[in-house]
C-alpha positions in Angstrom: -4.8 10.5 11.1 -1.5 11.7 9.8 1.9 10.0 9.9 3.3 12.6 12.3 0.7 12.1 15.0 0.9 10.1 18.3 -2.2 8.1 17.3 -0.5 6.8 14.1 3.0 6.3 15.5 2.2 4.6 18.8 -1.1 2.9 18.2 -2.2 2.5 14.6 1.2 1.5 13.0 2.3 -0.9 15.7 -1.0 -2.7 15.6 -1.0 -3.0 11.8 2.6 -4.2 11.7 1.8 -6.8 14.4 -1.3 -8.1 12.5 0.5 -8.0 9.2 3.5 -10.1 10.3 1.3 -12.6 12.2 -0.1 -13.6 8.9 3.0 -13.0 6.8 3.0 -16.6 5.5 -0.5 -16.2 4.1 -0.4 -13.7 1.1 -4.2 -13.3 0.9 -4.5 -12.6 4.6 -1.7 -10.0 4.4 -3.7 -8.1 1.8 -6.9 -8.3 3.8 -5.0 -6.9 6.8 -3.6 -4.0 4.7 -7.0 -3.3 3.1 -8.8 -3.3 6.5 -6.1 -1.0 7.9 -6.3 1.3 4.9 -10.1 1.7 5.2 -9.8 2.4 8.9 -7.1 4.9 8.3 -9.2 6.8 5.8 -12.5 6.5 7.8 -10.6 7.9 10.9 -10.5 11.3 9.4 -13.3 11.2 6.8 -16.0 9.2 8.4 -19.0 8.7 6.1 -17.0 10.1 3.1 -15.3 6.7 3.1 -18.3 5.8 1.0 -17.1 8.1 -1.8 -13.8 6.2 -2.0 -15.7 2.8 -1.9 -17.9 4.1 -4.7 -14.8 5.0 -6.7 -13.3 1.6 -6.0 -16.4 -0.4 -7.0 -17.0 1.7 -10.2 -13.4 1.5 -11.4 -13.1 -2.2 -10.7 -16.1 -2.6 -13.1 -14.8 -0.1 -15.6 -11.5 -2.0 -15.7 -13.2 -5.3 -16.6 -15.5 -3.4 -19.1 -12.5 -1.8 -20.9 -10.6 -5.1 -20.9 -13.5 -7.1 -22.4 -14.2 -4.3 -25.0 -10.7 -4.7 -26.4 -11.7 -8.1 -27.7 -14.2 -6.5 -30.2 -13.2 -2.8 -30.5 -10.7 -0.1 -29.6 -12.6 0.5 -26.4 -12.6 4.3 -26.8 -16.2 4.7 -25.7 -15.6 2.6 -22.6 -12.5 4.4 -21.5 -14.1 7.7 -22.2 -17.1 6.9 -20.0 -14.8 5.5 -17.3 -12.6 8.6 -17.2 -15.6 10.9 -17.4 -17.0 9.3 -14.3 -13.8 9.8 -12.3 -13.5 13.4 -13.4 -17.1 14.1 -12.6 -16.6 12.7 -9.1 -13.6 15.0 -8.7 -15.4 18.0 -10.0 -18.5 17.5 -7.8 -16.5 17.3 -4.6 -13.6 19.6 -5.3 -14.8 22.2 -7.7 -18.5 22.8 -7.2 -18.0 25.6 -4.7 -15.4 27.2 -6.9 -17.6 27.1 -10.0 -20.7 28.3 -8.2 -18.7 31.2 -6.5 -17.4 32.4 -9.9 -20.8 31.9 -11.6 -22.5 34.1 -8.9 -20.0 36.9 -9.6 -21.1 36.9 -13.2 -24.8 36.7 -12.2 -24.4 39.6 -9.7 -22.8 41.8 -12.4 -25.6 40.9 -14.8 -28.3 41.7 -12.2 -29.5 38.2 -12.1 -30.3 36.0 -9.0 -27.4 34.0 -7.7 -27.2 30.2 -7.3 -27.3 28.9 -3.7 -25.4 25.7 -3.0 -24.4 24.4 0.4 -20.7 24.0 1.2 -19.5 20.8 -0.5 -17.0 18.9 1.6 -13.7 18.0 0.0 -12.8 14.4 0.9 -9.1 14.1 1.9 -6.9 12.7 -0.9 -9.6 12.6 -3.6 -7.3 14.1 -6.1 -4.7 11.4 -5.5 -6.9 8.3 -5.5 -8.8 9.6 -8.5 -5.5 9.8 -10.4 -4.7 6.3 -9.2 -8.0 5.1 -10.7 -7.4 6.9 -14.0 -3.9 5.4 -14.2 -5.3 1.9 -13.6 -7.8 2.4 -16.4 -5.4 3.9 -18.8 -2.9 1.1 -18.3 -5.6 -1.4 -19.2 -6.7 0.7 -22.2 -3.2 0.8 -23.5 -2.9 -3.0 -23.0 0.0 -2.5 -20.6 -1.6 -4.7 -18.1 -4.8 -6.9 -17.9 -7.7 -5.8 -15.7 -7.6 -6.9 -12.1 -10.2 -9.6 -11.5 -10.0 -9.4 -7.7 -12.1 -6.6 -6.2 -10.1 -6.7 -2.9 -6.8 -6.4 -4.8 -8.2 -3.5 -6.8 -9.4 -1.9 -3.6 -5.9 -2.4 -2.0 -4.2 -0.6 -4.9 -6.5 2.4 -4.7 -6.7 2.7 -0.9 -3.2 1.5 0.3 -2.8 3.8 3.3 0.9 4.8 2.9 0.2 6.6 -0.3 -3.5 7.2 -0.1 -3.9 10.8 0.8 -0.8 12.5 -0.5 1.0 10.2 -2.9 3.3 9.4 -4.4 1.0 8.6 -7.3 1.7 5.0 -8.0 1.0 3.5 -11.5 -0.9 0.2 -11.4 1.4 -1.4 -14.0 4.3 -0.7 -11.7 2.8 -2.3 -8.6 0.5 -5.0 -9.9 3.0 -7.8 -9.2 3.7 -6.5 -5.8 0.0 -6.6 -4.9 0.1 -10.4 -5.0 3.8 -11.4 -4.6 6.2 -9.5 -2.3 8.5 -10.3 0.6 10.0 -8.4 3.5 13.3 -9.3 5.0 15.0 -7.8 8.1 17.2 -5.7 5.9 14.4 -4.3 3.9 12.2 -3.6 6.9 15.1 -1.8 8.6 15.7 0.3 5.4 12.0 1.2 5.4 12.0 2.1 9.1 15.1 4.3 8.6 13.5 6.1 5.7 10.3 6.6 7.7 12.2 8.2 10.6 14.2 10.5 8.2 10.9 11.6 6.7 9.4 12.2 10.1 12.4 14.3 11.1 12.0 16.4 7.9 8.4 17.0 8.8 8.5 17.6 12.5 12.0 19.1 13.1 12.3 21.2 10.0 8.9 21.8 8.2 6.9 22.4 11.4 9.6 24.7 12.8 10.0 27.0 9.8 6.3 26.8 9.1 5.5 28.8 12.3 7.1 32.1 11.1 5.8 31.5 7.6 2.2 31.2 9.0 2.6 34.2 11.2 4.1 36.4 8.4 1.4 35.4 5.8 -1.2 36.2 8.4 0.0 39.8 8.7 -1.8 42.5 6.7 0.3 43.1 3.6 0.4 46.8 4.2 2.3 46.1 7.5 5.0 44.0 5.9 8.5 45.2 5.1 10.5 43.7 2.2 12.8 41.8 4.6 9.9 40.3 6.5 8.1 39.3 3.3 11.2 37.7 1.9 11.9 35.9 5.1 8.3 34.6 5.1 8.5 33.2 1.6 11.9 31.7 2.3 10.5 29.9 5.3 7.5 28.7 3.3 9.8 27.5 0.5 11.6 25.2 2.9 8.4 24.3 4.7 6.6 23.0 1.7 9.6 21.0 0.5 10.4 19.3 3.8 6.7 18.9 4.5 5.9 17.1 1.3 9.2 15.3 0.7 9.1 14.2 4.3 5.6 12.7 3.8 6.9 11.0 0.6 9.9 9.6 2.5 7.5 8.2 5.2 5.2 6.7 2.5 8.2 5.1 0.7 9.5 3.8 4.0 6.2 2.4 5.0 6.0 0.7 1.6 9.3 -1.0 2.2 8.1 -2.2 5.6 5.1 -3.9 4.0 7.1 -5.2 0.9 6.2 -2.5 -1.6 8.5 -0.4 -3.6 7.2 3.1 -4.5 8.8 5.5 -6.9 10.9 8.4 -5.6 9.0 11.7 -5.6 11.7 14.3 -5.1 15.2 14.8 -6.3 16.6 18.0 -4.7 14.3 20.3 -6.8 15.9 23.5 -5.4 19.2 22.9 -7.1 17.5 23.1 -10.5 18.8 25.5 -13.2 15.5 25.9 -15.1 11.8 25.5 -14.5 11.7 22.5 -16.8 14.4 20.8 -14.6 12.5 21.8 -11.5 9.5 19.8 -12.6 11.7 16.8 -13.3 12.7 17.0 -9.7 9.6 18.2 -7.8 6.6 15.9 -7.2 8.0 13.5 -9.8 5.0 11.1 -9.6 2.6 14.0 -10.5 4.7 15.6 -13.3 5.3 12.2 -14.9 1.6 11.4 -14.6 0.7 14.6 -16.5 3.4 13.9 -19.0 2.3 10.4 -19.8 -1.4 10.7 -19.6 -1.9 14.3 -20.9 1.1 16.0 -22.4 2.2 13.1 -24.7 -1.4 12.2 -25.8 -1.9 15.9 -26.7 1.1 15.6 -29.0 3.9 16.6 -26.7 6.6 18.5 -28.6 6.0 16.5 -31.8 3.3 18.6 -33.3 5.1 21.9 -34.0 6.2 24.8 -31.9 2.8 26.5 -31.4 1.1 23.3 -30.4 4.0 22.4 -28.0 3.4 25.8 -26.3 -0.3 25.1 -26.2 0.3 21.6 -24.7 2.7 23.0 -22.0 0.3 25.7 -21.0 -2.6 23.3 -20.9 -0.7 20.9 -18.7 0.4 23.6 -16.2 -3.1 25.1 -16.1 -4.6 21.7 -15.2 -1.7 21.1 -12.8 -2.5 24.3 -10.9 -6.3 23.5 -10.9 -5.6 20.0 -9.7 -3.8 21.5 -6.6 -6.8 23.5 -5.6 -10.1 25.1 -6.6 -8.8 28.6 -6.5 -7.5 31.2 -9.0 -4.3 31.4 -6.9 -3.5 27.8 -7.8 -4.4 28.4 -11.4 -2.1 31.4 -11.5 0.6 29.4 -9.8 0.4 26.7 -12.4 0.2 29.2 -15.3 3.2 31.1 -13.9 5.3 27.9 -14.1 3.9 27.2 -17.5 4.8 30.7 -18.8 8.5 30.2 -17.8 8.5 26.7 -19.2 7.5 28.2 -22.5 9.9 31.2 -22.2 12.8 28.8 -21.7 12.2 27.4 -25.1 12.9 30.8 -26.7 16.5 31.9 -27.4 16.5 34.4 -24.5 15.2 31.7 -22.1 17.8 29.2 -23.3 20.6 31.7 -22.8 19.3 32.4 -19.3 19.2 28.7 -18.3 22.5 27.9 -20.0 24.5 30.7 -18.5 26.7 30.2 -15.4 25.4 27.8 -12.8 24.9 30.6 -10.3 22.8 32.8 -12.6 20.6 30.0 -13.9 20.1 28.7 -10.3 19.2 32.1 -8.9 16.8 32.7 -11.8 15.0 29.4 -11.1 14.8 30.0 -7.3 13.4 33.5 -7.9 10.7 32.1 -10.2 9.8 29.3 -7.8 9.7 31.5 -4.7 7.6 34.2 -6.4 5.2 31.4 -7.5 5.0 30.1 -4.0 3.4 33.3 -2.9 0.3 32.5 -5.0 0.4 29.0 -3.6 0.4 30.1 0.0 -1.6 33.3 0.1 -5.2 32.8 1.0 -6.6 35.2 -1.6 -5.4 36.7 -5.0 -5.4 40.3 -3.6 -3.4 39.0 -0.7 -0.9 37.4 -3.0 -0.5 40.5 -5.1 -0.1 42.6 -2.0 2.5 40.3 -0.6 4.5 40.6 -3.9 4.3 44.3 -3.5 5.8 44.0 -0.1 8.6 41.8 -1.4 9.3 44.5 -4.0 9.6 47.1 -1.2 6.4 48.9 -2.3 4.4 48.4 0.9 4.2 51.2 3.5 5.1 48.5 6.1 3.2 50.2 8.9 3.3 48.8 12.4 5.4 46.7 14.6 5.0 43.7 12.3 7.6 45.1 10.0 10.3 44.2 12.5 12.1 41.0 11.2 13.4 40.2 14.7 9.8 39.2 15.8 9.8 36.1 13.6 13.0 34.2 14.4 14.7 32.7 17.3 17.6 30.2 17.7 15.4 27.2 17.0 14.1 28.8 13.8 17.6 29.7 12.6 18.9 26.2 13.3 16.0 24.7 11.4 16.6 27.1 8.5 20.3 26.2 8.4 19.7 22.5 8.5 17.0 22.9 5.9 19.2 24.9 3.5 21.8 22.2 3.7 19.3 19.4 3.5 17.7 20.9 0.3 21.1 20.4 -1.4 22.6 17.0 -2.3 25.2 17.2 0.4 24.5 13.7 1.8 24.7 12.0 -1.7 28.0 13.8 -2.2 29.3 12.5 1.1 28.0 9.0 0.2 29.9 9.2 -3.1 33.1 10.2 -1.4 32.5 7.3 1.0 32.3 4.9 -1.9 35.5 6.2 -3.2 37.2 5.6 0.1 35.8 2.1 0.2 37.1 1.3 -3.2 40.5 2.1 -2.0 40.3 -1.2 0.0 42.1 0.1 3.1 41.2 -1.7 6.3 41.1 1.6 8.3 38.6 3.0 5.9 36.4 -0.1 6.1 36.5 0.1 9.9 35.5 3.8 9.7 32.6 3.0 7.3 31.2 0.2 9.6 31.5 2.6 12.5 29.7 5.3 10.6 26.8 3.0 9.7 26.5 2.0 13.3 26.5 5.6 14.5 23.7 6.5 12.0 21.5 3.6 12.6 22.0 3.1 16.4 22.4 6.7 17.5 21.3 9.4 15.0 18.0 7.9 13.9 16.8 7.1 17.5 17.7 10.6 18.5 15.7 12.0 15.6 12.7 9.8 16.5 12.9 10.9 20.2 13.1 14.5 19.3 10.1 14.1 17.0 8.1 12.4 19.8 9.0 15.2 22.2 7.9 17.8 19.7 4.6 16.0 19.1 4.1 15.7 22.8 4.5 19.4 23.2 1.6 20.0 20.9 3.5 21.6 18.0 2.1 19.2 15.4 0.4 20.6 12.3 -1.1 18.7 9.3 0.6 18.0 6.0 0.2 20.8 3.4 -0.7 18.4 0.6 -3.5 16.8 2.5 -5.8 19.6 1.3 -5.3 18.6 -2.3 
């Protein structure tokens, strides 16, 4: 069950909201309603694999109490080590077993030895996200930033809360612990959350889904049949698709959070306007990049242990970031590619490149990001390398598929245009100008501002929602990209 589905929009969400606000005066019952809804939400798609998440919840509830009690007599290093090892083992079993066995069998075949047979291990949706939530919870306790949660249902709600369960943002326990027991929702906040949800839904359905169609078609073409123009158009479409797909989901999650009284961290800040790879990762998937920074990069020494170790730490973080995204060498290379340029930017040549004119540094960053997206999107490593050859104009581009006109229409071009504008901070710029006008104190400006707000909330957002509903009714829905991670 995904947010941009008729089942969620017209059945699940209205029922949960009705039940939640019927018991709004009873804090404990509110949490039970949300917990039950979250478990149903997860079981809808994963069935029996709900037991894996329940195992994780029960184990980490116990680990949290264990680490908290151990602090009274020791530094609790053994306890936190065991707890984190359990979470990583659970992640490795379900996410990386097939990857490790496939690579082991390649070695065994070359050595003339019998291969290892393991059945296909199912990847539970969102396991990477709720595992990182669990590790965050344990680390916050270990660092004495918060006491252990003594209520099992409250711990379960933190880990399984459905708005951010399967694709983030990754919420730190210390940031949300008070909201788990004390929160309020007024009309204004609920309306703000609903508006944010509709904007995210529009991003997903009206932009990401539309530009995703030509991207999927182009990446499915044999690489020898691609011309350079078609290949570049495909990666441009995917560049916009993954941004509006994932940022749209984050907007919906944040909006849902507000509707239930929670405040989640922002997850995107116009990453495609970045002038360096380092800046890109301060703007892209912020909850993940800050998680790796705080729980891995800084504990490894960060940039405080000398130049060589700083490079080692950067490469380690990006290697694990790539591996976290998927059990594939494509994802590892994607992560290492970003890590390579994060290191290069610390050299004099890299510094000059990122500190030159805004246009040069911006184009450099976009080029690196778009080339890296090829590894992220292509199904195989040979396919990614072949696609890059096509982008470089080195493919023979045989066949009709080389004709760029096959992959666009008016709807696609409109979505691309809106996407290119939406990927830049045009709306914040207009909002800043609006504040300047308001500060002038003129009555005509105040009247215009009130009219603009009414237009947005009473006309534009309902139109976006209706267009999304029409699109979903026509069967053009496709799942969120980040659900696979």
